[in-house]
N, C-alpha and C positions, 0 to 999 in steps of 0.2 A: 504494500500500500504506500509506504514511504517513497519508494522509487517512482511510482506513478505520479504522486503529488509533485515530486521534484521535476520529473519530466514535463508535467503540465506547466509548472511555473517557468521552466526554461523555455518552453514553447511560446508562452505568452510574452516573456521578455524578448525573445528573438523576434517575434512578429511585431512587437512594439517598436523595435529598432529598424525595421525594414524601410521606413520612410525617411530615415536620416540620410544626409548627403554622403556621397561616396568619398572616402578619404584617400589622400595620397599614399599613406602607408598601405592601405588595402590594395591599391593599384600596383604598387611596387611588389607587394607580396605575391600577387598573381603573376607578375613578370618572371619571378625567380623560377628557374627550372628545378634544379636539385641543389639544396643547400650543401655547403662544404661540410663533409662529415666531421672535420676537425672543429667546426663551430657549433656542433650539435651534441648535447650531452646524451649519452646512451647508458642504459642500465649496465651493460657488460663492461663499459670503460670505466665508470666512476662509482659504481655502487656494488659492493661485494655482497650486500644483502639481497640476493636474487629474490624477487617477489613476483608471483604470477599476476597479481592485480596490477602492478605497475606495467608489466610487459603487455598485458591485455589493453590497458589504457593507452600505452604508447602506440600500439597497432591501430586502435580506433582513432586516436588523435591524428596520426599520419594519414589515415583514410578520410579525414575530415568529419568524422562522426563525433563532434564535440560533446554532445549531450551524454552519450554513452561513455565516452572517455572520462568525462567529469565524474561520473558515478564511480568508476574504478579508482580514480585518483583520490576521491573523498574516502573511499573504503580503505585505501592504503594509509592515508593520513589518520584515519580513525584508529587503525591498528598500530601505527607508529608515528606519533606526532612530530618526530624529529627527522622524518624522511625528506631530505632536501629536494630530491628530484620530483617527488610527488607534489610538493608545494610549488615547485617551479612550473611543472606542467599544468597544475591547477590554475596558477596565475596566468599562464598563456591562454588557457581556455576562457577564463573570465575576461581577459583583455579582448580576445576575438569576439566574445559575446557582448562587448561594450559595457561590462560591469567593472569599470576602471577602479573604483574604490576597493572592491574585493580582489581584483587582480593585484593591485599594489600591495595590499595586506599579505597576500599569499607569497608574493615575490620577496617581500621583506622577511617573512618567516623562512623562506628558502635561503636567503642571504645569511640569516642568523645561523643556520644549520650546515651550510655548504662547507666543503673542504676549503682549506686555506690556500689552495693554489689559485694563481691569478687568472688562468683561463676559465675555470668554473665560475669564479666571481664576476668576471667580465661578461659572461653570457647572461647572468642575472641582471647586471646593470644595463645591458642592451635591451633586455625585455622590459625593464622599468622605463627606459627611454622611449621605447615604442608605445607603451601604454600612455605616457604623458603626451607624446606626439599625437596619438589618435584622439586624445582628449582635448587637444588644442592648446596644451601647455608647452609651447616650444622652448621656453627658457629652462624649465625643469628637464625637458627631454635632452636638451643640449648638455646640461650638467652631467646627466647619467651616461650619455654617449662618450663624453670626455673622460669620465671616470673609467669607463670600460677600456678606452684607448690607453689610459695611463697604466692600467693593469696588464693589458695585452695589446701592444701597439699594432700587431698584425690583424686585429679583429676587423674583418671586412664588413660585418653587419653594423658595427659602430661607425666605421668610416662612411658606409652608405647612409646611415641615419643622419650624420652631420651634413652630408651632401644634400639630402632631401630638405633639411632645414635651411641650408644656404639658398637653395633654389626657391623655397617659399618666401624667404626674406627678400630676394631680388624681385619676385613677382609682386610683392606687396608695395614696393617702392613706386 
């Protein structure tokens, strides 16, 4: 019953956002063919606690089935509240569903639990930057992209984010 209620709420929230304007971040996201595997966290690379719920959620997320993926990520977080990847992907799902406050909260939880390596933390800062960018907060987005680049100077998603912001700034002039 709980899952049905969650799915209905997500459906209503998704339908409510259908009339909103198409953002530059969404257009860029559709242009991307295959993301660089080095810029994507994977369960096998960074998480020794192999978890079927996370794997199932990742598969659904990559297929674009965000509502179902969200349920798996929430299940993982309920069983292990310090699972940084589950929080990370839950944040990405919320961001894509335009629930920016929830996305940012999940990404901050992910940041709190993430390993101390710069690449992992840079990915989270990029995701935060994208959430702020989608929400129209370009100043905060820029801060997060720059933080990601300070941690991992070769981060192409962070560089792409800054380029999008520069292009928007030039259009606004």
